[in-house]
Backbone as JSON, one array per atom type, in Angstrom:
{
  "sequence": "MTLLATLLWPLMASSALLGGVIGGLTGLPRTPAARRGALLLVVATGLAGGLATWGLLPGRAGFWLEGAALGLGSYLIGAILTAGAVDRIGARP",
  "N": [[0.82, -1.19, 0.0], [2.04, 1.17, 0.62], [3.72, 1.59, -1.55], [1.78, 1.97, -3.5], [0.57, 4.35, -2.59], [2.78, 5.99, -2.86], [3.09, 6.06, -5.62], [0.66, 7.13, -6.42], [0.34, 9.65, -5.24], [0.0, 12.2, -6.52], [-2.62, 11.98, -7.53], [-4.08, 11.7, -5.14], [-3.51, 14.14, -3.86], [-4.51, 16.06, -5.69], [-7.18, 15.28, -5.76], [-7.97, 15.74, -3.1], [-7.6, 18.5, -3.02], [-9.44, 19.36, -4.99], [-11.8, 18.39, -3.79], [-11.76, 19.99, -1.5], [-12.18, 22.53, -2.61], [-14.73, 22.22, -3.8], [-16.22, 21.48, -1.53], [-15.93, 23.81, -0.02], [-17.33, 25.63, -1.57], [-19.94, 24.59, -1.68], [-20.71, 23.66, 0.89], [-21.9, 21.79, 3.78], [-24.14, 18.98, 3.3], [-27.62, 19.68, 3.27], [-30.31, 19.03, 2.68], [-32.53, 16.15, 2.81], [-32.2, 14.44, 0.57], [-29.68, 15.18, -0.38], [-28.13, 14.43, 1.79], [-28.51, 11.66, 1.75], [-27.25, 11.1, -0.68], [-24.61, 11.85, -0.07], [-24.07, 9.99, 1.93], [-24.23, 7.69, 0.39], [-21.96, 8.01, -1.22], [-19.96, 7.78, 0.74], [-20.39, 5.13, 1.56], [-19.84, 3.82, -0.87], [-17.13, 4.41, -1.1], [-16.15, 3.04, 1.12], [-16.83, 0.39, 0.38], [-15.27, 0.09, -1.96], [-12.74, 0.45, -0.84], [-12.71, -1.75, 0.88], [-12.89, -3.91, -0.94], [-10.49, -3.49, -2.27], [-8.69, -3.88, -0.18], [-9.11, -6.56, 0.5], [-8.22, -7.73, -1.8], [-9.62, -8.85, -4.0], [-9.8, -8.36, -6.7], [-7.55, -9.04, -9.12], [-4.46, -7.88, -10.63], [-4.56, -5.44, -13.25], [-7.18, -4.47, -13.0], [-7.53, -4.5, -10.24], [-5.63, -2.59, -9.5], [-6.77, -0.27, -10.63], [-9.11, -0.16, -9.11], [-8.06, 0.22, -6.52], [-6.82, 2.7, -6.91], [-9.07, 4.26, -7.48], [-10.42, 4.06, -5.03], [-8.59, 5.35, -3.31], [-8.54, 7.91, -4.5], [-11.27, 8.77, -4.39], [-11.69, 8.63, -1.65], [-9.84, 10.56, -0.64], [-10.88, 12.82, -1.88], [-13.39, 13.02, -0.63], [-12.58, 13.42, 2.04], [-11.27, 15.91, 1.84], [-13.45, 17.48, 0.98], [-15.31, 17.23, 3.11], [-13.89, 18.21, 5.34], [-13.32, 20.89, 4.58], [-15.91, 21.88, 4.01], [-17.12, 21.61, 6.52], [-15.52, 23.35, 8.03], [-16.0, 25.81, 6.75], [-18.78, 26.09, 7.1], [-18.81, 26.19, 9.87], [-17.47, 28.59, 10.53], [-19.0, 30.32, 9.11], [-18.49, 31.51, 6.6], [-19.35, 31.12, 4.05], [-20.4, 32.18, 0.8]],
  "CA": [[0.0, 0.0, 0.0], [2.94, 2.32, 0.63], [4.13, 1.78, -2.93], [0.64, 2.54, -4.21], [0.45, 5.76, -2.19], [3.91, 6.7, -3.44], [2.83, 6.26, -7.04], [-0.58, 7.86, -6.67], [0.19, 10.85, -4.43], [-0.61, 13.34, -7.24], [-4.07, 11.76, -7.56], [-4.63, 11.98, -3.82], [-3.39, 15.57, -3.59], [-5.45, 16.81, -6.53], [-8.54, 14.94, -5.32], [-8.23, 16.46, -1.85], [-7.73, 19.92, -3.36], [-10.73, 19.53, -5.66], [-12.83, 18.21, -2.77], [-11.76, 21.18, -0.66], [-12.82, 23.64, -3.34], [-16.17, 21.94, -3.92], [-16.8, 21.55, -0.19], [-15.98, 25.21, 0.39], [-18.38, 26.32, -2.34], [-21.29, 24.07, -1.45], [-21.04, 23.45, 2.3], [-22.4, 20.47, 4.16], [-25.47, 18.69, 2.75], [-28.7, 20.11, 4.16], [-31.57, 18.35, 2.37], [-32.43, 14.69, 2.99], [-31.67, 13.81, -0.64], [-28.23, 15.44, -0.41], [-27.51, 13.6, 2.83], [-28.49, 10.28, 1.25], [-26.21, 11.04, -1.71], [-23.32, 11.88, 0.6], [-23.92, 8.7, 2.59], [-23.97, 6.73, -0.67], [-20.55, 8.16, -1.59], [-19.15, 7.22, 1.82], [-20.53, 3.68, 1.48], [-19.11, 3.38, -2.05], [-15.71, 4.48, -0.77], [-15.88, 1.92, 2.02], [-16.86, -0.85, -0.4], [-14.08, 0.05, -2.83], [-11.59, 0.21, 0.03], [-12.78, -3.13, 1.35], [-12.51, -4.79, -2.05], [-9.05, -3.31, -2.52], [-7.96, -4.48, 0.93], [-9.22, -8.02, 0.41], [-7.51, -8.18, -2.98], [-10.47, -9.72, -4.8], [-9.55, -8.1, -8.11], [-6.12, -9.09, -9.37], [-3.9, -7.22, -11.8], [-4.87, -4.06, -13.62], [-8.48, -4.07, -12.43], [-7.3, -4.21, -8.83], [-4.94, -1.3, -9.41], [-7.76, 0.78, -10.89], [-10.0, -0.09, -7.94], [-7.32, 0.85, -5.43], [-6.67, 4.11, -7.25], [-10.37, 4.91, -7.31], [-10.71, 4.16, -3.6], [-7.75, 6.41, -2.75], [-8.97, 9.2, -5.03], [-12.57, 9.14, -3.84], [-11.52, 8.86, -0.21], [-9.19, 11.85, -0.39], [-11.84, 13.85, -2.29], [-14.4, 13.17, 0.43], [-11.94, 14.01, 3.21], [-11.1, 17.33, 1.56], [-14.75, 18.14, 0.93], [-15.93, 17.26, 4.44], [-13.14, 19.11, 6.21], [-13.51, 22.28, 4.16], [-17.32, 22.26, 4.18], [-17.35, 21.78, 7.95], [-14.85, 24.58, 8.49], [-16.7, 26.98, 6.2], [-20.07, 26.21, 7.79], [-18.58, 26.55, 11.27], [-17.14, 30.02, 10.66], [-20.03, 31.1, 8.44], [-17.87, 32.33, 5.56], [-19.82, 30.74, 2.7], [-21.13, 33.31, 0.18]],
  "C": [[0.87, 1.26, 0.0], [3.42, 2.63, -0.78], [3.0, 2.42, -3.73], [0.45, 4.01, -3.86], [1.59, 6.59, -2.75], [3.68, 7.0, -4.92], [1.63, 7.17, -7.3], [-0.74, 9.12, -5.82], [-0.33, 12.04, -5.23], [-2.13, 13.21, -7.35], [-4.7, 12.12, -6.23], [-4.59, 13.47, -3.51], [-4.39, 16.38, -4.41], [-6.89, 16.51, -6.15], [-8.9, 15.68, -4.03], [-8.4, 17.96, -2.12], [-9.07, 20.2, -4.04], [-11.88, 19.38, -4.68], [-12.91, 19.4, -1.84], [-12.44, 22.36, -1.33], [-14.32, 23.43, -3.42], [-16.85, 22.02, -2.56], [-16.91, 22.98, 0.32], [-17.07, 25.99, -0.33], [-19.78, 25.86, -1.99], [-21.67, 23.91, 0.01], [-21.51, 22.04, 2.55], [-23.78, 20.24, 3.57], [-26.57, 19.03, 3.75], [-30.01, 19.37, 3.92], [-31.42, 16.85, 2.58], [-31.87, 13.98, 1.76], [-30.16, 14.01, -0.74], [-27.51, 14.61, 0.64], [-27.45, 12.14, 2.41], [-27.41, 10.11, 0.18], [-24.82, 11.03, -1.1], [-23.05, 10.55, 1.31], [-23.62, 7.61, 1.56], [-22.51, 6.81, -1.13], [-19.63, 7.58, -0.52], [-19.21, 5.69, 1.8], [-19.76, 3.13, 0.28], [-17.6, 3.4, -1.81], [-15.32, 3.33, 0.15], [-15.88, 0.58, 1.29], [-15.64, -0.98, -1.29], [-12.83, -0.2, -2.0], [-11.55, -1.21, 0.55], [-12.39, -4.13, 0.27], [-11.03, -4.69, -2.35], [-8.22, -3.96, -1.41], [-7.97, -6.0, 0.86], [-8.51, -8.58, -0.82], [-8.32, -9.11, -3.87], [-10.29, -9.5, -6.3], [-8.05, -8.09, -8.36], [-5.72, -8.21, -10.56], [-4.33, -5.78, -11.99], [-6.19, -3.58, -13.03], [-8.35, -3.74, -10.95], [-6.59, -2.88, -8.62], [-5.9, -0.15, -9.64], [-8.71, 0.94, -9.71], [-9.3, 0.57, -6.76], [-7.11, 2.33, -5.67], [-7.97, 4.87, -7.07], [-10.73, 5.07, -5.84], [-9.88, 5.27, -2.95], [-8.2, 7.79, -3.22], [-10.29, 9.66, -4.44], [-12.48, 9.42, -2.35], [-10.88, 10.21, 0.09], [-10.08, 13.01, -0.83], [-12.85, 14.09, -1.17], [-13.8, 13.79, 1.69], [-11.76, 15.51, 3.02], [-12.42, 18.09, 1.57], [-15.38, 18.27, 2.31], [-15.21, 18.24, 5.35], [-13.38, 20.58, 5.85], [-14.94, 22.74, 4.36], [-17.64, 22.47, 5.66], [-16.73, 23.05, 8.49], [-15.58, 25.82, 8.01], [-18.05, 27.17, 6.88], [-19.89, 26.64, 9.24], [-18.27, 28.04, 11.43], [-18.13, 30.92, 9.92], [-19.51, 31.97, 7.31], [-18.37, 32.0, 4.17], [-20.64, 31.88, 2.1], [-22.6, 33.04, 0.01]]
}
């Protein structure tokens, strides 16, 4: 996993940055539909991470799954942290 993070750090950094920008512009989800969508993204990230951890997909497909799990996870972390901070200080336009 360390080798994978070493190879995919640009993906993780750009995903976290993009998530931070989107989270700062939109804020935390407020409607029930938005909350369900956010929960669905968290569940999808958990499933992808679980499949990548168990190693059920060998070869190139497994690499793509691991990359997707790392990218989506870092995007969500960036979005949640920035949206929470912006909503907490009340700086959203």
